[in-house]
C-alpha positions as CSV (number, residue, x, y, z in Angstrom):
1,X,-14.3,135.9,147.2
2,X,-10.6,136.5,147.5
3,X,-9.8,132.8,147.3
4,X,-12.1,132.3,144.3
5,X,-10.4,135.1,142.4
6,X,-7.0,133.6,143.1
7,X,-8.1,130.1,142.0
8,X,-9.6,131.6,138.8
9,X,-6.4,133.6,138.1
10,X,-4.3,130.5,138.6
11,X,-6.4,128.4,136.3
12,X,-6.5,131.1,133.7
13,X,-2.7,131.4,133.8
14,X,-2.3,127.6,133.4
15,X,-4.7,127.4,130.5
16,X,-3.0,130.4,128.8
17,X,0.4,128.8,129.2
18,X,-0.8,125.6,127.7
19,X,-2.4,127.5,124.7
20,X,0.8,129.5,124.2
21,X,2.9,126.3,124.3
22,X,0.7,124.8,121.7
23,X,1.1,127.8,119.4
24,X,4.9,127.9,119.8
25,X,5.3,124.3,118.8
26,X,3.6,124.7,115.4
27,X,5.4,125.0,112.1
28,X,3.6,128.3,111.3
29,X,5.1,129.9,114.4
30,X,8.6,128.5,113.5
31,X,8.4,129.8,110.0
32,X,7.2,133.3,111.1
33,X,10.0,133.5,113.6
34,X,12.6,132.6,111.0
35,X,11.2,135.3,108.6
36,X,11.3,137.8,111.4
37,X,15.0,137.1,112.1
38,X,15.9,137.6,108.4
39,X,14.0,140.9,108.4
40,X,15.7,142.1,111.5
41,X,19.1,141.3,110.0
42,X,18.2,143.1,106.7
43,X,17.0,146.1,108.7
44,X,20.2,146.2,110.8
45,X,22.3,146.1,107.7
46,X,20.4,148.9,106.0
47,X,20.4,151.0,109.3
48,X,24.1,150.6,109.6
49,X,24.5,153.0,106.7
50,X,26.7,150.7,104.6
51,X,26.4,152.0,101.0
52,X,27.2,148.6,99.5
53,X,24.2,147.1,101.2
54,X,21.8,149.7,99.8
55,X,23.1,149.3,96.2
56,X,20.4,147.5,94.2
57,X,23.0,145.6,92.2
58,X,24.3,143.9,95.3
59,X,20.8,143.1,96.5
60,X,20.3,140.8,93.5
61,X,21.8,137.3,93.7
62,X,23.0,135.3,90.8
63,X,22.5,131.6,90.4
64,X,24.9,129.1,88.9
65,X,23.7,129.6,85.3
66,X,24.7,133.3,85.4
67,X,21.3,134.8,85.2
68,X,20.3,137.3,87.8
69,X,17.3,136.5,90.1
70,X,15.5,138.9,92.3
């Protein structure tokens, strides 16, 4: 019984690792990871207490035509 449990655990670990590797190499995972990194950076800037970062005027970016985009 002990050996059967060990074999089952090893096979389950191997299959889980293959499934996880398959998810990590998808474009959806890559996109989600990039979005999360940008969110963490924004959260870090706001948490730093920099008043210029929290100003709504500085949160808007302007494009080359001079109009303001949100």
